[in-house]
N, C-alpha and C positions, 0 to 999 in steps of 0.2 A: 910168747913174744912180749917181754917187758911187763909181765903181769905182777900185780902186787901180790905179796906173800903174807903180809900182815896189814890189815886195814887200819890199824891204830898208828902205827909207824908211818904208813903212806900218808894218811891223813894229816901228819905233822910236817910233811915234806912238800904238799901241794903249794903253788903259789896263792897268796892271800886272795887274788882276785877269783880264784877257784873255788876257795873254801866255802861260800854260800851254797853253790851249786853242789859240791860234795855233801854237805850235811843236808840238803833238801833230797838228794836221791839215794844217798847211802846211809848216813846218820851223823850225828855230832860225836867227835871223839871221846868226850867226858861224859854227856848226858845218855849216850847210846853205847857206852864202852862194852857192856857185855853182849849186845846185839852185834857189834862189829867183831868183838873176839870169835862169837859163834859162827859168823859168816866169812872169817879169814881163812883162806887156804891152808895156813900153817896148822890150824885146827884139825885138819883132816889128812894130813901127809901120810899117815899110816895106812889110810884105805886106798892109796893108789896101787893099782894092781898092773897096769900096763906100762910099757916103756915110755919115758919122757925125754922130750927134748926141750931143753931151756936155753933161749936165746936173750942176750943181754948186751946192753951198751955200756962200756965200763964208765963213761961219763953222765950216766943217767942220773939226775938229781932227784928224782921221785922214787923209781924203783932201783934201788941202789944195788951195786954189784954183790956187796957182801950178803944181802939177803938171798938172791938168786944162787949164789954159790953155796950158802946154807942148805937151800932145798935140794941140790944136787949131793951135796955131802951126806945129807940125812938119808936120802934115799938109797944111795951107794952103800952106806953103813949098814942099811936094812937088807941088803942083798939085792936090790931092786935096780933095774936098767934105767940110768939117767945120764943122757948126754949133754954136754954143755958147750955152747958155742958163745964166745964173748968176742965182741968188737971193740977194740982198744981206742978207737977214734970215733965212736958213735955215743950218742945219748939215749934219748926216749925213743929211738926210731932208727932204722937203717936206711940212710939218706944216700950215702956215696955209692956209685954205680958198681965200682968193685965189689964192695960189702953186699949190695943187693944180689949179685950173681953168686957170690959164696952162700949167703943166707938161704935164698930159694933153692939153691942146687942141695944144700944140706937137708932142707926139709923134704925135698922130692927123694932124695937118697933114704932118708929116715922112714918115709912112707913105704918106699920100695922094700925095704929091709923087714919093716915090722907088719904091714897091712897084707 
């Protein structure tokens, strides 16, 4: 749910007030560029072996929908199972009650199907 795909682009979109904390715990986007690239999930997409459910808020300003869609498309193009659930009226969380019901029902169904 709402997971960063690329730590470099993610670090560019976080609020200014969060950047010192991000740099402290994750790294600086310029000084630690190689480290962030090495730690970014996008670096290891080809290693995913199990089905993946990606949940995204369309209006998320930090983990943007295009990157989540890229994850799903990349996995599907490689013949891997990747399901995608986008909430058109959510941001960086699922806050609306009806969306929460849909979201957690989808998670439970995903687990029932693959576990």
